[in-house]
N, C-alpha and C positions, 0 to 999 in steps of 0.2 A: 093411553096406557091400558094394558089388558088385552091387546090384540097382537096377532102374529100374522105375518104375510109370507106365503110360500107359493110362488107362481112358476110354471114351467116356461122354458124358452128364454128369450133375451131378457137379461136383468139389468145390467149396466153397460155403458158404452166404452169403446176404446177411448183412451185419453192420451193426447199427444201434447208436446210442448214446442213452441217455436220462439226464436229470438231474431229480430231484424235490426241490424245496425246500419243506420243512415249516416253517411259521411258527406259533409258539405264543406264550407269554408267560413271560419269565424271572423269576427271583426267588431267594430264599434257600432252600437245601435244607431248612431247618428249618420252612419254611412252605409246603408244597406246595399247600395249599388256595388260595393266592393266585396260583397260576401255572397255565400250560398247558404241561406238560413235553414239549418237542420230542423228547427222547430216547425217551420212552415212545411218542409218536405215530409217530416214525420207525421204531422197532422193530416196531410193529404193522403199519405199511405193508409192511415187508419180509416179515413172516410171512404176511400176507394174500395177498401176491403169489405165495406158494408154490403155491397152489391153481390158479393161472391155467393152467399147462401141463397139469396132470393132470385138470382138471375143465371147462375151456372149449374145449379143442382136441383134435382127433382124435389118438390115439396112432400112427396110420399116417402122420401128417404131422410130420416132425422139427421140433421147436421147442425152443429153449433161451432161458431168461430168467435172466440171472445178475446179481446185485448184487455189484459189485466193491469198492465203497467206501461207507461211511456215516460222515460227519463231524459231530460235534455236541459242544458243551460245551467249557469251558475250565478248570474247577476242580471238585474232588471234591464240594464242598459248595454248588455253585451250580447251580440248575436252568436248563437251556439254553433260550433262546427260539427257536432255529433248528436245523434238521438238514438236511444235504444228502446225498442218496442218488444214487449214480451206478451205472449198469449197462449191460449190453449184451444185445441180442436177436439170435438167429441162426435162420434158417429157409430153406426152399426154395420154399414155396408163395407165389407172388406176391400172393395175396389177403391174406396176413398183414401186408403192408406198411401196410394201413389198419386191420385188425382188432386187431392186437396193441397198437399205441400207444393206441387207444381204450380197450382193456380195462385197460391199465396206469394210464392217467389216471383212469378211473372208480374203480378200487380205491383209488388214492392219495387222491383227493378225498373219496370217501365215508368212508374210514377216518379221515382228518383231521377231517372234519366230526363224526364220532361222538365225537371227543375234544375238540371245541370249537376245533380248530385249522384251518389252511388248508394246501392243498398246490397247488403250481404245477409243471407239467412242461415241460421242453424236450426235444425229440426230433429226432434227425438220422439220415438214412439214409446210412451211410458208404460201403459197397461193395455191388455187385450180386452176384447168383448167378453163379458161374463154370460155364459149360457147355462141355464139350469137344466140338468138332466131330468127327463120325464119320470123315470122310475124313482129317482131320489126325491123329486118333488112330491110324488104321491105318498111316499113314506113320511115326509116332513109334514104334509097336510094332516095326515092321520094322527101323527104324534102331537102336533099343535092342538088339534081338537081335543085330545085327552087332557091337555094341560089348561087351556083357556076356554074350552067349549067350541063346538063347531061354528056357532054363530059369530065367534070372535076371530075366526080365521078369515082374513080379508084379502081382497085382490087389489093390487095397485099396478098402474101402468109402468112399463120400463122407464128407467131413469137415464139421463144423459151424464150422470156422475160416473166416475171411473173407480174401479176397485182392483187391487192386486190379488184378490181372491181368484181372479181369472187365471193367474199363473198356475194355480192348483187345478181348477176345473177344466183347463185346457189339456191336462195330462190324464186325470182320472175323473170319472163321473162325480158330480157334486151338485149341491144346491145351496144358494145363498138366500137367507131369509132376513126379514126385517122384524124387529121387536119394537112394538109401539111404545113410545116413552113421552107422549104429549099429555100434560096434565095442567089444565088451566088454573086449578086451585093452587098448584105449586109454582105457577109461573113458567113452566117448562114448555113454552109455546113458540120459541124462536128457532129458525132454521140453522143448518150448518153454516159456519163462517160468520154468523151474526155475533156481535160483541156480547150479547146476553145469552148465547146458546147454553143450554143446560138440559139434563134429562131427569126424568123421574126414576131415581135409583131403586125404588121399591120393585120395579118390574124385573130387576136382575134375577130375583129369586125364580120367577117364572121362566126367565130365559135359560137359567141353568137347568131347571127341571125339563124344559123342552129339549135341550141339548142331550141330556141323559136319556130321555124317552126315545129320542130319535135313534140313539145308539142301540138301545135295547130292541126296538122294533126292527132296525136294520139287521141285527144279528139273528133275530128270530126268523126273518124272512130268508136269510141266507145260511141257515144252520146246516143245510144239506150240502 
């Protein structure tokens, strides 16, 4: 709490969504030879995808492929005919927009075929890369210094989270900043998506002041 971040260049990554539907053949758990187990196939797809980042793409280009959900089966003694896998992809390299989906689909289909099943993929590009404009960032850093002090204007590395702010900044120059809200005394120390996530709401006053200061400084610099 009490810090503000404003860095130029890449800020947040592109965020994509994919869904893979594996279709096998269901049956009784006591007769697996008469089935094509979608649980086994789906598990194999997930495990085979783990090599995608480490073996197909450069370690110098950030890439995250996360499986957030795998749903299959209804009963402990019934072999499932279907498995649905959902996940997300994060990256900064625009070339990955085509390369990564193709690689995921190839792995899913080839793995399913090896187990006599089939796999179909749905893929959506959700948000773009957020790029902070240099000039806007310069104004933001100056404005932040006036509010929290220059020593509290901090730098943070680019994040692989995704932001729809990119829809704005891809059209007009902009800057996305972070307002520090971690306070150990108040217990606001948990990250996003954690069950105990909370923020130090006292920092909102500084956030509003920063927002207003940026507007004033921007108008002052562009009054001609």
